[in-house]
N, C-alpha and C positions, 0 to 999 in steps of 0.2 A: 515472370520474363522469360525464365526456360520453357514453361508448358507455350506461351504467347510465340515465342520463334519456332517449336516443334509444330506446333498446330498450323506455322504460314507457312511452312516448310514442307507438311502434309499436302496442304492445299495446293501450291503451286507445284510438286510434282503428282500429282492427281490429275490437277490440269493440262501438264504436260504429256502424262500418260494418255489421255482421253484424246487429246487433239492430235496422237502421233496413230490410235489406231481408227480405221475403218470399219470394221466389225462391230455391230453393235451390241451383238453378245459378250464383246467382250470388254467394251462400254460399260455395260454395265454389270459386269462381276469388278472390273476395275473402281466404277463407282462406291460397288456395294462392301470393299472390301474397305476403301478408303474410310469409309464411313464409319464402318464398324470398327478400324483404328481411332479414328476421332473420338469415338465413344466410351473407349477404350482410356481413353489421354484422358480424356474427359472425366472420368472416374477417377482415374489415381489421381486429377489436379485437384476435386471437389473430397478426396480421401486426406489430402496435404492438409488444406481447408478446415476441416473438421480437425484433423491433429495439431495444428496450431491453435486453432480455438479454445482444442480443451486444456491444450496445454497454459494460453494464457488467461483461463480462465480458472484454473487449481492457483497458478500466481496468484490473481486476483482474488483468491478467496481466501489464501497463506495471509496477503496484504494484509486483508480488512481484519482478521482475526488479530494479528499481532498488533493493528492498531487498536484496538476492541482494549486486548488484554493490557498495552501499554495506560489506555486508558481507567480502567479498572485497578491498575496497582497503584491503591493509595498511600502505601511506604514511599513511590517514587516522586511524589506531590506535596509530601510532609514537611516543613519548613524547619529546620532543628534550630530550637533556639539559643543553642551553645556555637553556635558555627554562621548562621545566614548574616549576611551584611544590611546595612539599614534599607537598601530599596529594598530587599525582600522582607523583611521584617513591617514594612511599611507597605508592604502587596498585600498584608493580612487583613479580613475583617476588621473594622475601628481602630485599628494603628496608625497614629498619626508620628512622627517626626519625635516627638517628645517620648511618644510614649514607646519607641524603637529604641532611641537611647539608651531610654531607664532598664530595658529590656540587656543593652549591651551591656549598660553601668553592671546589673547585679549579678552577671554568668559569673562561674555556673550554674549548671542547673542539675539538679540531680535527678527530676521529674518533673514534666511538663508545667505540674500543677503547682511547681515554686515558683516561679514566676510570679503568681501573688503571693503567695504568705510572703516573699521579699520586698513586696510593694512597688515592682517594678508597672502591674497594672492590678483594673480592680476585677472582681470575681465577675464582673457583669461585661468587663472586657473579656476576660478568660471563656467566658460559656461560649463567646462568640467564635471565637479560632481555636476552642477546644479541640476540633474535628481537624483541622489544619496542620498541628505542630508536633512535634516530638524532641525528645533530646539526644544526642549522642555525646560521647565522651566528649574535653575540653580539653 
């Protein structure tokens, strides 16, 4: 916005200066000076745009890296067999309401595989969820 105001003001002043001069040499010099000033302001504006783009690119790259790290953080997506609610347990592959209730009833677990040892789910069912579960203290 500031650039456009400055640009418009420069043009208006240049036109006023050109109109007031009867000497072609003076008019030519004023036009050359105004053109050079416009070129400098244009370069400055382009530099500001490039700086803004570089900052934006840095921020986008940082955000993308954060998303990637979040997606790769396996521990943050693991379901804790000792504290997960029924809905969260039912989100595990092959776990229905009855199995979720059995998992909750047999808590606490010392190791994830204890869910099979205590009879809450079968070994085949555990194989489907083993990469998605953990146990915390209860």
